[in-house]
C-alpha positions in Angstrom: 0.0 0.1 0.0 2.8 2.5 0.9 4.4 1.7 -2.6 1.2 2.5 -4.2 0.7 5.8 -2.3 4.4 7.0 -3.0 4.1 6.2 -6.5 0.8 8.1 -6.8 2.3 11.0 -5.1 5.3 11.0 -7.2 3.3 10.8 -10.3 0.9 13.5 -9.3 3.7 15.9 -8.4 5.7 15.6 -11.4 2.8 15.6 -13.5 4.3 12.8 -15.5 1.4 10.4 -16.1 -0.1 10.6 -19.6 -2.8 8.0 -18.5 -4.0 10.1 -15.7 -4.7 13.2 -17.9 -5.8 11.4 -21.1 -9.2 12.3 -22.4 -11.4 9.2 -23.6 -13.1 10.0 -26.7 -14.6 6.7 -27.4 -15.5 3.9 -24.8 -18.2 1.6 -26.1 -18.6 -2.4 -26.2 -15.0 -2.8 -25.1 -13.4 -0.6 -27.6 -11.7 2.3 -26.2 -9.6 5.5 -27.5 -7.8 8.1 -25.6 -6.0 11.0 -26.4 -3.3 12.7 -24.3 -0.1 14.8 -24.6 1.5 17.8 -23.2 2.9 21.3 -24.3 6.1 22.1 -22.5 8.4 24.9 -22.6 11.5 26.1 -20.4 14.7 27.9 -20.5 17.9 25.9 -20.5 21.7 27.0 -19.9 24.8 25.8 -18.7 26.4 22.4 -19.3 29.4 21.5 -21.5 31.7 24.4 -22.4 33.5 22.1 -25.1 32.2 20.0 -28.0 33.5 16.6 -28.5 36.2 18.2 -30.9 37.6 20.1 -27.8 36.4 23.5 -29.0 35.1 25.9 -26.8 31.3 26.5 -27.4 28.7 28.9 -26.1 26.4 27.5 -23.3 24.3 30.5 -22.5 20.6 30.3 -21.7 18.1 29.3 -24.6 14.3 29.2 -24.9 13.4 25.6 -25.4 10.8 22.9 -26.1 10.8 20.4 -23.3 9.6 17.3 -25.0 5.9 18.4 -25.9 3.9 15.4 -27.3 0.8 14.1 -28.4 -0.5 10.5 -28.6 -3.3 8.1 -29.1 -3.9 4.9 -27.0 -6.2 2.4 -28.2 -7.5 -1.0 -26.8 -10.2 -3.5 -27.5 -11.3 -6.3 -25.3 -11.3 -9.8 -27.5 -12.2 -12.0 -24.5 -12.4 -11.4 -20.8 -8.9 -12.3 -20.7 -7.3 -11.0 -23.9 -7.2 -7.5 -25.0 -5.6 -6.1 -28.1 -3.9 -2.7 -27.9 -1.9 0.1 -29.9 -0.3 3.0 -29.3 1.3 6.0 -31.3 2.8 9.0 -30.0 4.6 12.0 -31.7 6.9 14.8 -30.5 6.6 18.4 -31.7 8.5 21.8 -31.0 6.3 23.7 -29.0 8.6 26.7 -28.4 8.6 28.2 -32.0 6.8 28.4 -35.2 7.2 25.4 -37.6 6.3 24.6 -41.3 7.5 26.2 -44.6 7.2 29.9 -43.3 8.9 29.0 -40.1 12.1 27.2 -39.5 11.4 24.5 -42.2 10.2 21.7 -39.9 6.8 20.2 -40.5 5.6 20.5 -37.0 5.8 17.0 -35.7 9.4 16.1 -35.7 9.5 12.5 -34.2 7.3 9.3 -34.1 8.3 8.5 -30.4 6.2 5.4 -30.0 4.3 3.3 -32.3 3.3 -0.2 -31.5 0.5 -2.9 -31.2 0.2 -5.9 -29.1 -1.9 -8.3 -27.0 -2.3 -8.6 -23.3 -3.5 -11.4 -21.1 -4.0 -11.4 -17.4 -3.1 -15.1 -17.5 -0.4 -15.3 -20.0 1.4 -12.1 -20.2 1.8 -9.5 -22.6 3.5 -9.5 -26.4 3.9 -6.3 -28.4 5.7 -5.4 -31.4 7.0 -2.2 -33.4 8.7 1.0 -31.7 8.5 1.1 -27.9 10.7 2.2 -24.9 13.2 -0.3 -23.9 12.2 -3.1 -21.6 15.3 -2.8 -19.6 14.4 0.7 -18.8 10.8 -0.2 -17.9 11.7 -3.0 -15.5 15.2 -2.1 -14.3 16.5 1.2 -14.6 13.2 3.1 -14.3 13.5 4.1 -10.4 16.3 6.4 -11.5 14.3 7.8 -14.5 12.9 10.6 -12.7 14.0 13.6 -14.5 12.4 15.5 -17.2 15.6 16.0 -19.1 19.4 15.4 -17.9 20.2 13.5 -14.9 19.8 9.8 -15.6 23.2 8.0 -15.9 21.9 4.4 -16.3 20.5 3.3 -19.5 17.5 5.1 -20.7 14.5 4.2 -22.8 16.4 4.2 -26.2 18.7 1.6 -25.2 18.6 -1.1 -28.1 14.9 -0.2 -28.6 12.7 2.3 -30.4 11.7 0.6 -33.7 12.1 -3.0 -35.3 11.2 -4.7 -31.9 9.4 -7.4 -30.3 8.9 -7.9 -26.7 7.1 -10.2 -24.2 6.7 -9.7 -20.3 4.9 -12.2 -18.0 2.0 -11.2 -15.7 2.7 -10.7 -12.0 3.9 -14.1 -10.6 3.8 -13.5 -6.8 6.0 -10.3 -7.3 8.2 -11.5 -10.1 7.8 -10.2 -13.7 10.2 -11.6 -16.3 10.8 -9.7 -19.8 12.6 -10.6 -23.1 12.8 -8.1 -25.9 14.4 -8.6 -29.4 15.7 -5.4 -31.6 16.5 -6.3 -35.4 18.9 -4.6 -37.5 18.3 -5.5 -41.1 20.6 -5.3 -44.2 17.8 -5.6 -46.5 18.0 -3.4 -49.5 21.6 -2.4 -49.0 24.3 -2.8 -51.5 26.4 -5.6 -51.6 28.7 -6.5 -49.9 26.9 -5.7 -46.7 28.3 -5.3 -43.4 30.6 -8.1 -42.2 28.2 -8.8 -39.3 25.2 -8.9 -41.6 21.6 -8.7 -39.9 21.9 -8.3 -36.0 19.5 -9.1 -33.2 20.1 -7.4 -30.0 18.4 -9.1 -27.2 17.7 -7.8 -23.8 16.1 -9.5 -20.5 15.8 -9.9 -17.2 13.3 -10.1 -14.1 11.9 -7.5 -11.8 10.5 -8.2 -8.2 8.1 -6.1 -6.5 6.7 -6.6 -3.0 5.3 -4.0 -0.7 7.5 -1.1 -0.7 10.5 -3.0 -2.2 11.1 -3.0 -5.9 14.3 -4.5 -7.5 15.3 -5.4 -11.1 18.2 -7.4 -12.8 18.6 -7.2 -16.3 21.0 -7.4 -19.4 21.3 -5.7 -22.7 23.5 -6.9 -25.7 24.8 -3.4 -26.5 25.6 -4.0 -30.2 27.4 -1.6 -32.2 24.5 -0.9 -34.8 22.6 0.4 -32.1 25.3 2.6 -30.8 26.8 0.5 -28.3 30.3 -1.1 -28.1 29.3 -4.6 -29.0 29.5 -5.8 -25.5 27.1 -7.0 -22.8 25.5 -4.4 -20.5 24.0 -5.5 -17.1 22.3 -3.8 -14.2 21.0 -4.3 -10.7 18.9 -1.5 -9.7 16.3 -1.3 -6.8 14.2 1.2 -4.7 12.4 1.2 -1.2 9.5 3.5 -0.3 10.4 4.3 3.5 7.0 5.9 3.8 4.3 7.6 1.8 6.6 10.5 1.1 10.1 9.5 0.9 11.8 6.6 -1.4 15.4 5.5 -1.9 17.1 4.1 -4.7 20.4 2.3 -5.1 21.7 0.7 -8.5 24.7 -0.8 -10.1 25.0 -0.9 -14.0 28.2 -2.4 -16.0 29.3 -2.7 -19.5 32.3 -4.7 -20.7 35.1 -3.1 -22.5 35.8 -3.6 -26.1 39.5 -3.2 -26.6 39.1 -3.3 -30.3 36.8 -0.2 -30.2 38.8 1.9 -27.7 38.1 5.0 -29.5 36.4 7.5 -27.2 34.3 7.8 -24.2 31.2 6.5 -25.7 32.6 3.3 -26.5 34.3 2.5 -23.0 33.2 -0.2 -20.8 32.1 1.3 -17.5 31.0 0.6 -13.8 28.4 2.9 -12.5 27.0 3.1 -8.8 24.0 5.3 -8.3 22.3 6.5 -5.1 19.1 8.7 -5.0 16.0 9.7 -3.3 12.5 11.3 -3.9 10.7 13.3 -1.3 7.1 14.3 -1.8 4.9 16.8 0.3 1.6 18.3 -0.8 2.1 19.5 -4.4 5.9 19.6 -4.2 8.4 16.8 -5.2 12.0 16.7 -4.7 14.6 14.4 -6.4 18.2 13.9 -5.9 21.0 11.6 -7.5 24.6 11.0 -7.4 26.6 8.6 -9.4 30.2 7.2 -9.2 31.4 6.2 -12.7 34.5 4.4 -13.3 35.3 4.0 -17.0 38.0 1.6 -19.1 39.9 2.4 -21.9 42.9 4.6 -22.8 40.8 7.7 -23.2 38.6 7.1 -20.0 38.2 9.3 -17.2 36.6 8.5 -14.1 33.7 11.0 -13.0 31.2 12.0 -10.4 27.8 12.9 -11.7 24.8 14.5 -10.0 21.2 15.8 -10.5 18.8 17.9 -8.5 15.2 18.4 -9.2 12.1 20.5 -8.0 8.7 20.2 -9.3 5.4 22.0 -8.2 1.9 21.0 -9.1 -0.1 24.3 -9.9 -3.2 22.3 -10.6 -4.0 18.9 -12.0 -3.0 19.7 -15.5 0.0 22.3 -15.0 3.2 22.1 -13.2 6.4 24.1 -13.0 10.2 22.6 -12.5 13.5 23.3 -12.0 16.6 20.8 -12.6 20.1 21.0 -12.3 22.7 18.5 -13.6 26.4 18.3 -13.3 27.8 15.3 -15.6 31.2 15.8 -14.4 31.8 16.9 -11.1 35.2 18.3 -10.5 37.1 17.5 -7.2 36.7 19.7 -4.5 40.2 20.0 -2.5 40.3 21.7 1.0 43.6 22.0 2.3 44.5 23.8 5.7 48.2 24.7 6.4 48.4 24.4 10.1 46.2 26.0 12.6 46.0 29.5 11.0 46.9 28.4 7.2 45.0 29.4 4.5 42.1 27.3 3.0 42.5 26.4 -0.7 39.3 25.3 -2.4 39.3 24.2 -6.0 35.6 24.1 -7.1 33.7 23.0 -10.3 33.2 25.6 -13.0 29.6 27.1 -12.0 29.2 27.2 -16.0 29.4 23.5 -16.3 26.2 23.0 -14.3 23.3 22.4 -16.7 20.0 23.9 -15.6 16.5 23.7 -17.0 13.2 25.4 -15.4 10.0 25.6 -17.3 6.2 24.5 -17.1 4.3 22.1 -18.5 0.4 21.7 -19.6 -1.0 18.1 -19.5 -4.0 17.1 -21.5 
């Protein structure tokens, strides 16, 4: 019960639940159609001062769209135990004019999700298409609390988002097992094709939920075709609801190092340990996370990352937020030379702290 109440409080405070705000436009004879979305805008600034080529860049403030979207959710009862469903969701730029007379965009700029499936309370759920990674949904989700930056564990795109099929079991006394396959095809490419040919990237694992306790264990074959380094990624991540307002989370995630691809930080192996918490009170929610990241490879650099977030729910449909993130916290060294000696403090450059503040309207 505590877990349910806390999850409801967090979702309510963050305004993140499309299901809660969805408008049912048709519901008859077991067939249902919901429309949902959000318009979100904010101001972002700070962050990295140098690009990947080592060139200094401007990181001043900018008016930005904050992942505005529009979606449709459909379902139809086939039998008392079997439901067919579908979902499609688009992203659009809500902060500026679009179209031929604007900046050249056509308005909607991404099909974020589009999939169909069958759900059975007895046998589980099967779906196919473009959807969020099952690893993210069942393992790394406790840390996926930020609107923009802050999550250092694998997020929803990891070896997913298109040409995927997946299955997860119903709740089996607290356990849910999952398996997903992402297919990369060479069909239509000129011969000779890539040496590896068609590639399938599997991911799978199990989640356990009991009372206030949740833990997920999973793996992802992080293939090169999907932006990985061709090695296995694995994670063990959990959360605990101390009470109806306060929850803590702890996790580990690692990826093996591929010596043949020791070309840059994105292709390194790594070990990440994360610790975080969420506190809600009334219309407010506060989040904080810190990560210790050890990277492998000749170009690797260990780092400490942190993120903070505050969210205020003005109404059931409208919320405002402020998020801070520093992906690479420089060391702070305090040296005292004798009882009356000077104190020398080396602080991280404040311009390197990324910030995002804004508002969202959910419908």
